[in-house]
C-alpha positions in Angstrom: 42.7 39.5 -36.1 39.1 39.7 -37.2 39.1 36.0 -37.9 40.3 35.3 -34.3 37.6 37.6 -32.9 34.9 35.9 -35.0 36.0 32.5 -33.9 36.1 33.6 -30.2 32.6 35.0 -30.5 31.2 31.9 -32.1 32.9 29.7 -29.4 31.4 31.9 -26.6 27.9 31.7 -28.1 28.3 27.9 -28.6 29.4 27.4 -25.0 26.6 29.6 -23.7 24.0 27.7 -25.7 25.4 24.3 -24.6 25.5 25.5 -21.0 21.9 26.6 -21.2 20.9 23.2 -22.7 22.9 21.3 -20.1 21.3 23.3 -17.2 17.9 22.5 -18.5 18.8 18.8 -18.6 20.3 18.6 -15.1 18.1 18.1 -12.0 20.0 18.5 -8.7 18.5 17.7 -5.3 20.5 18.4 -2.1 19.7 17.7 1.5 22.0 19.0 4.2 21.5 18.0 7.8 23.5 19.3 10.8 22.5 17.3 13.8 22.9 16.8 17.6 22.4 13.4 19.0 22.5 12.3 22.7 21.5 9.1 24.5 22.0 8.6 28.2 23.2 5.0 27.9 24.2 2.6 25.2 22.4 -0.3 27.0 19.9 -0.7 29.8 22.4 -1.1 32.7 23.4 2.3 34.0 25.5 1.0 36.9 29.0 2.5 37.1 31.8 0.3 35.8 35.1 -0.2 37.6 36.9 1.5 34.8 35.0 3.4 32.1 36.6 6.8 31.5 34.2 7.6 28.6 31.0 6.9 30.7 27.8 5.2 29.6 26.3 7.9 27.4 26.4 8.4 23.6 26.6 11.8 22.0 27.7 13.5 18.8 27.5 16.5 16.6 27.6 15.7 12.9 26.9 16.8 9.3 25.4 14.8 6.5 24.8 15.8 2.9 22.8 13.7 0.5 23.1 14.8 -3.2 21.1 13.4 -6.1 21.9 14.3 -9.7 19.7 13.4 -12.7 21.1 14.0 -16.2 18.3 13.8 -18.7 19.9 12.9 -22.0 16.6 12.7 -23.8 13.0 12.6 -22.7 13.2 8.9 -22.1 16.9 8.4 -21.2 18.7 9.6 -18.1 21.6 8.9 -15.8 21.2 9.1 -12.0 23.9 9.5 -9.4 23.5 9.7 -5.6 26.2 10.3 -3.1 26.3 10.8 0.7 28.9 12.9 2.3 28.8 11.8 5.9 27.6 11.5 8.4 30.8 13.2 9.4 31.3 13.6 13.2 32.7 16.9 14.3 34.9 15.4 17.0 36.3 12.7 14.6 36.3 13.5 10.9 38.8 16.2 9.9 38.5 18.0 6.5 42.2 18.8 6.6 43.2 15.1 6.3 44.6 14.0 2.9 45.6 10.4 3.8 42.8 8.3 2.1 43.2 5.5 4.6 43.2 7.6 7.7 40.4 6.9 10.2 39.4 10.5 10.5 39.1 11.4 6.8 35.7 12.6 5.6 33.2 9.8 4.9 31.9 9.6 1.4 29.4 7.0 0.2 28.5 6.5 -3.4 25.0 5.2 -3.1 23.5 4.9 -6.6 24.8 5.3 -10.1 22.7 3.9 -12.9 21.3 4.5 -16.3 17.7 4.3 -17.3 15.9 4.2 -20.6 12.4 3.6 -21.9 11.5 2.1 -25.3 8.7 0.5 -27.3 6.5 3.6 -26.8 7.3 3.7 -23.0 5.9 0.2 -22.6 9.3 -1.1 -21.6 12.1 0.2 -19.5 15.6 -0.8 -18.6 17.8 0.2 -15.7 21.3 -1.0 -14.8 24.1 0.0 -12.4 24.2 0.4 -8.7 20.8 1.2 -7.3 18.5 0.7 -4.3 16.5 -2.4 -4.7 13.4 -2.7 -2.5 11.0 -5.6 -2.6 7.3 -4.6 -2.5 7.2 -5.2 1.3 10.6 -3.7 2.1 11.1 -6.4 4.8 13.4 -8.7 2.9 15.3 -6.8 0.2 16.1 -3.2 0.9 19.7 -2.7 -0.2 22.0 -0.6 -2.4 23.4 -3.2 -4.8 24.6 -3.7 -8.4 21.5 -4.7 -10.4 19.9 -5.1 -13.8 16.2 -4.3 -13.9 13.8 -4.8 -16.9 10.3 -3.4 -16.8 7.6 -4.1 -19.2 3.8 -3.4 -19.4 1.2 -6.0 -20.4 -2.1 -4.3 -20.7 -2.5 -2.5 -17.3 0.0 -4.8 -15.5 3.4 -3.4 -14.8 6.1 -6.1 -14.5 9.7 -6.0 -13.3 12.5 -8.5 -13.7 15.6 -8.1 -11.5 19.0 -9.7 -11.6 21.4 -8.5 -9.0 24.6 -9.3 -7.1 25.1 -8.5 -3.4 28.7 -7.8 -2.1 30.4 -10.4 0.0 33.6 -10.7 2.0 35.4 -13.0 -0.4 38.5 -11.6 -2.1 37.9 -10.2 -5.5 40.8 -8.8 -7.4 41.0 -5.8 -9.6 41.2 -7.7 -12.9 39.0 -10.3 -14.6 41.7 -13.0 -13.9 41.0 -12.7 -10.2 37.2 -12.6 -10.4 34.6 -15.2 -11.3 31.0 -16.1 -10.5 31.8 -18.6 -7.8 31.0 -18.0 -4.1 28.9 -14.9 -4.8 25.5 -13.7 -3.6 22.8 -13.5 -6.2 19.2 -12.1 -6.3 16.6 -13.0 -8.9 13.2 -11.4 -8.8 9.9 -10.9 -10.7 7.1 -8.7 -9.6 3.8 -7.5 -11.1 1.5 -4.6 -10.1 -2.1 -3.9 -11.2 -5.1 -2.0 -10.0 -8.3 -3.9 -9.1 -10.9 -1.2 -8.3 -9.3 2.1 -9.4 -8.5 2.9 -5.7 -5.9 0.2 -5.0 -2.7 -1.4 -6.3 -1.9 -5.1 -5.8 1.7 -6.1 -6.2 2.8 -9.8 -6.2 6.3 -11.0 -6.5 8.8 -13.8 -6.2 12.3 -13.0 -4.8 15.0 -15.7 -4.7 18.3 -15.1 -2.9 21.3 -17.4 -3.3 24.3 -17.1 -1.0 27.3 -19.2 -2.0 29.9 -16.9 -0.2 30.7 -19.6 2.4 32.3 -22.7 0.8 30.1 -25.8 1.1 27.4 -23.9 3.0 25.3 -22.3 0.3 21.9 -20.9 1.2 18.9 -20.7 -1.2 15.9 -18.7 0.0 12.7 -18.3 -2.1 10.3 -15.5 -1.1 6.8 -15.2 -2.6 5.2 -12.0 -1.4 2.4 -9.5 -1.9 1.7 -5.9 -1.0 -1.7 -4.4 -1.3 -2.3 -0.6 -1.2 -5.8 0.9 -0.8 -6.3 4.6 -1.0 -9.5 6.7 -0.7 -9.1 10.4 -0.2 -6.9 10.7 2.9 -7.3 7.1 4.0 -4.5 4.7 3.0 -4.1 1.1 3.9 -1.0 -1.0 3.1 -0.8 -4.7 3.8 2.4 -6.7 3.3 2.9 -10.5 3.5 5.9 -12.5 2.7 7.0 -16.1 3.1 10.6 -17.4 3.1 11.5 -21.0 2.5 14.7 -22.8 1.4 17.7 -24.9 2.3 21.0 -24.0 3.9 23.5 -26.7 3.1 25.7 -28.4 5.7 24.9 -25.7 8.3 23.5 -27.9 11.1 25.3 -30.2 13.6 27.0 -33.1 11.9 27.0 -31.3 8.6 23.2 -31.7 8.0 21.1 -29.3 5.9 18.9 -26.7 7.5 15.3 -26.4 6.3 14.1 -22.8 6.4 10.6 -21.6 6.7 9.6 -18.1 8.0 7.2 -15.3 7.3 6.5 -11.6 7.9 3.4 -9.4 8.0 3.1 -5.7 8.1 -0.2 -3.6 8.3 0.0 0.2 7.9 -3.1 2.4 8.2 -3.0 6.2 7.8 -5.7 8.9 7.7 -6.2 12.6 8.3 -8.8 13.4 11.0 -9.5 16.9 12.4 -6.0 18.3 11.5 -4.2 15.2 12.6 -2.2 12.9 10.4 -2.7 9.5 12.1 -0.5 6.4 11.3 -1.0 3.0 12.9 1.6 0.3 12.1 1.8 -3.4 13.1 4.8 -5.6 12.2 5.2 -9.4 12.8 8.3 -11.4 12.0 8.4 -15.1 12.7 10.9 -16.7 15.2 13.1 -19.8 15.2 12.7 -22.6 17.6 14.8 -22.7 20.8 17.5 -24.9 19.4 20.4 -23.3 17.5 22.2 -25.1 14.7 19.6 -27.8 14.4 18.0 -28.8 11.0 15.3 -26.1 11.1 15.3 -22.3 11.0 12.1 -20.3 11.4 13.9 -16.9 12.0 12.9 -14.3 9.4 15.6 -12.9 7.2 15.1 -9.2 7.8 16.4 -6.1 5.9 16.2 -4.0 9.1 13.7 -1.6 7.5 9.9 -1.4 7.9 7.0 1.1 7.9 7.2 1.8 11.7 7.4 5.4 13.0 9.5 4.5 16.0 13.1 5.9 16.4 14.5 3.5 19.0 12.6 0.2 18.6 13.2 0.4 14.8 15.3 2.4 12.4 15.5 6.1 13.1 14.6 7.8 9.8 15.9 11.1 10.9 19.4 9.6 10.9 20.1 5.9 11.3 22.6 5.3 14.2 22.6 1.6 13.6 21.6 0.9 17.2 17.9 0.3 17.0 16.4 -2.5 19.0 15.0 -4.7 16.2 18.5 -5.1 14.8 20.2 -5.6 18.1 18.0 -8.5 19.1 18.8 -10.3 15.9 21.7 -12.4 14.6 23.6 -11.0 11.6 23.9 -13.2 8.5 25.5 -11.4 5.6 23.3 -8.5 4.6 20.4 -9.6 6.7 19.3 -9.7 10.4 17.9 -13.2 11.3 15.2 -12.8 13.8 15.7 -15.9 15.9 13.6 -14.5 18.7 11.0 -13.0 16.3 9.4 -9.6 16.6 6.0 -8.1 17.1 6.0 -4.3 16.9 2.9 -2.1 17.2 3.1 1.7 17.1 1.0 4.8 16.4 1.9 8.3 15.3 -0.2 11.4 15.6 1.0 14.6 13.8 -0.8 17.9 14.0 -0.5 20.1 10.9 -2.9 23.0 11.4 -0.5 25.3 13.4 1.3 26.7 10.4 5.1 26.4 10.6 5.0 24.4 13.9 4.3 20.7 13.4 4.2 18.6 16.6 3.9 14.8 16.6 3.7 12.1 19.2 4.9 8.5 18.7 4.2 5.5 20.9 5.2 1.9 20.3 5.6 -1.4 22.0 7.7 -4.4 21.0 7.7 -8.1 21.9 9.6 -11.1 20.8 7.5 -14.0 19.5 9.6 -16.8 21.0 10.7 -16.1 24.6 13.0 -19.2 24.6 15.4 -17.2 22.5 15.3 -14.1 24.8 16.2 -15.5 28.2 12.6 -16.7 28.7 11.2 -13.2 28.4 8.8 -11.7 25.8 8.6 -8.0 26.5 11.2 -6.0 24.5 10.1 -2.4 25.4 7.8 0.6 25.2 8.8 3.8 23.4 7.4 7.3 23.5 8.6 10.2 21.4 7.8 13.9 21.1 8.8 15.4 17.8 8.6 19.2 17.1 9.3 20.4 13.6 9.5 24.1 12.7 9.1 24.3 8.9 10.5 27.8 8.6 10.5 28.0 4.8 10.6 25.9 1.7 14.4 25.7 2.0 15.0 24.7 5.6 13.5 23.5 8.9 14.5 22.6 12.4 13.3 19.4 14.1 13.7 18.3 17.7 13.2 14.8 19.0 12.8 13.8 22.6 12.4 10.0 23.2 12.2 7.6 26.0 12.4 3.8 26.0 11.2 1.6 28.9 13.0 -1.6 28.0 12.0 -5.2 28.7 14.1 -8.1 29.7 13.8 -9.7 26.2 15.8 -6.7 24.8 18.2 -6.5 27.7 19.1 -10.1 27.2 20.6 -9.1 23.9 21.8 -5.5 24.5 23.3 -5.5 28.0 26.9 -6.3 28.3 27.0 -7.4 32.0 23.7 -7.7 33.9 21.2 -9.0 31.4 18.3 -8.5 33.8 18.7 -4.7 34.2 16.1 -2.6 32.5 17.0 1.0 33.2 15.2 3.7 31.2 16.9 5.0 28.1 16.5 8.6 27.0 17.4 10.1 23.6 17.5 13.7 22.3 18.0 15.0 18.8 18.1 18.3 17.0 18.3 18.5 13.2 18.9 21.7 11.2 17.9 20.6 7.7 18.5 22.5 4.4 16.9 21.4 1.1 17.6 22.3 -2.5 
């Protein structure tokens, strides 16, 4: 009996010590967002349809949970896992459903799961698994994919080598007998970052994307790029430039090859002046010529993400609804949005932070296409204005309201409207986010 009690005591102490050690090694970050979203119309034509029982508007109540778990094995080795529960829509997703293929079961996305280790005196690092890969500009590659990343330092230059695969729609079986390396999408990249003056960082890179998912129509795109960051007290300037060139085989009329040449530019300037955080952003993406399926493509292969503060003209960072204008005026090609009409987006954000818990902000932006031939002979895409009110109640939670308005142009309505492509009725959006952080 004494032996059993002694063993039980030792086991309890061991478990307690191990639990304490594990708790010190785990880092958990949670972000829970309960949100209301409403838009008066899904396009820019508010005329009544003959039969449309659901009306023109969009609206939902939803819940979204982002969880990030870092398991520090040692001081230089860790495992990272990120999952997203949602966004689950209250009127659709049912927590009582147990059928895994039901349309109303809870949505769960496993975003990232990878291991990372440093070696050679922290001069080299390796990371492998599913992770978010972002090129230095973010305009071309900004995806969650399976990847291998090797980092190594040479003097004061940080270098990264990336080998990755992007998912495609070709059938891949569950065993190695039904998988191979044919008809896949590949990414190869090398980038280097260094400081020039002590107040800046220059990053140059070369990203190559090879898409062989369509038989006899492979696409090879090379992308040299650079991103320059200058910072001095509150002033920060970011300039991004990227060129894309390559060949898409047998994709033109009569089975001819398509020569591709496109480019993108992004300038972001931010500063703090008299209690205001000011951000100015300008984005330019090149356009294709007016002929489709000819032997030339000048449309930029766009990730759908940029540094803009707008919530309608570009991605809504509060919660992406996958209906922003820059993506809707494009043509989808695999994981990219090909900007055949091009895009010029200019916006400014002014955020006032000296009122304590209340943080108001104004956003204004204007968008144009750069080749009107591909937008029904129109260049103006729209003007957006937003009022954002954030109440930062405590360290653990806040409430944010967004009221936005979009005055669309005919360049956007040519892509968005289902019936009358010349209608440009005003679009309104409202959002409320109750956000909890851990």
